[in-house]
C-alpha positions, 0 to 999 in steps of 0.5 A: 500500500502506498504511504502518504506524503504529508506536507511539511506544514502539516508535519510541523502543525502536528508537532505544535498540536502535541505541544499545546495539548500537553500544555492544556492537559498539564493544567488538570494535574496536581494544580487542581488539588492545590486550587481546591485546597485554597478554597477550603476543600477538605482532602476527602472532598478533593479526593472525591472530585479527582475520583469522579474525573478518574472514573469518568475517564475510565468509563469514556475510554471505549466509547471515546475511541469508538466515536473517533472511529465512526467520525470521518473528520478526525480534525473535528473530533479533536476540535470538539474535544479541545473545546470541551477541555476549554469549557472544563478549565473555565468552569474550574476558574469561574466557580470552584463549587461542587457542581461546577468542579464535578461537571468540569471533571466529567467533561475533561474525562470524556474529552481527553478520551476523544482527544488522545485517539483523535490525535493518534488517528491524525498521525496515522492518516498523515504518515501511514503505517510504515512511518507511524513509529517515528511519528509517534516518537516525535509526538511524544517528544513534543508532548513532553516538552509541552508538559515541562514548559506548561508546568513551569508557566503554571507554577509561576502563575499560581505562585505570583498571581493566584491558583485560579489563574492556572485554569485561565492559562489552561483555557488560553493555551488551548486556543493555539492548539486549535490553530495548529489543528486547523493547519493539518491537512490529510486525505480523508479518503486514505484507508487509515483515515476512513471511519469504521465500516458500517455493519453489513457487506455493503458497508465493508465493501464501501470501506475497502477493508474487512469489517471487524466488530468489537467482538472480533477485536476482543478475540484477537490474541495480540490485543488481549495479551497486550491489554494484560501487559498494560494492566500489569505495567500500570499496576506496577507504575502508577503508585510508585512515585506517590509512595516515594514522595510520601516517604520523602515528605515524612523523612525530609524537612527542607527542599521537599517540593523541589525534589518532588518537582525534579522527580516529575521534570527529569522523566519528561526530559528523558521522554523527550530525548528518547521517544524518537529513538523508541519509535525508530527502533520499534520499526527496525527491531520490532515491538517486543525487544523495545517493550522488554527494554522499557518494561524492565525499568519498572521492577528495577526502579521499584527495587531501587526505591525499596533499597535506597533511603537517601531522598536525593537519590530519588531524582536519578532513579526517576530517570528509569521512569522516563525510559519506561514512559517513553517506551509505553507512550510510543508503543501503545498507539503503535501496537494498536495500529498493528492490531486494528489500524487497517480494519477501522478499529484503531481508536477503539483499540486505543480506548480498550488499552486506555481502559486497561491502563485505568484499571491497572492504575486504580488497583495500583494506588489502592493496593500499594496504599493498603500494603504500605499501611499494614506492612510498610513501604519496603514491602509495598515497593517489593509488591510493585516490583513483582507486578513489574516483573510479571509484566516483563515475563508476559511480554517475553513469554506470551506477547507475539510480535505485531510488526507486519511483514511489509514493515519488517521488509522495509527495515531489512532493506534499510539495513542493506 
């Protein structure tokens, strides 16, 4: 199949779209908790609001992906999602009341679950399957840079203006994202840009590809095994930094916030540096070797957290988080393209993987906290290391290679 040749204008516009979308999403991270606390919300009320957002995102993963598959215009799907995020940020800024905050969390949860697959669909339509790994690596680099820049800007706004200003800035940064989105041009008749075929032979024939239902996708061994790997990855990863940060806060007086900030920024820098290499290497070597490399960082990081008591050692250990995050961020949409990219279910597959990630992350924080309370942090870190080791073993022993024959042939030709 002939691969698309996107214009440089569209390629650069997609770079900036990733940058500004990461800016916007950063505003819905730790800043919400600080903002609500400044308005006399209790920790229990803040936890409930954040849980509503988490549940909303988990429930929306599959419908959001299916909706993007069904829409012919992927740019419109991304635009509506960005507009919904603007509304969410404005609701938070205008009225930090229970109804407004809950509504903002729900809007943001569903909008994010449409925006992520819509941007992946744009990348696939723009560059095609054979160049997708390199493009996803580039996406991750620009998103990491955007997250780091936004964290700095929002921290300064919150410090020198008010916590409310963070959400006005979030809404403002969404506007250049819409401009960048408008500059992207792609062929909506290209096979990867078409919506999912409608039920029936006529719909499948019109789409030019074999029709695949969600039940067909759920029977795909590659999809099921990687979904299990995603659950184990997040079961090991999600609670790790929170647990380490709590330990640092309890045992360290000064510079706690600086250490925690460095623990967030350092992995972003590693992701920005490594993501393009991850994408290119996945095209050249295949998916499994890269997955094993990234997943091996999980148990090693947990064991180091368990063994080392010096809080300043947390920052270099967090470099391993950057490695695993770079691999996971590139490989999830890439493997989704391998499994379902040519059958009209690419974004639904991303949604299913996103749901798996949400399940793993929810279990991670709950189980790690319970184990830490009853048996201590060291045992909790060892439990997280065990989940990470199980993820590595599952990739090694059960995960099939998903790179298709044409991409493998192109990689062999490149070596020659």
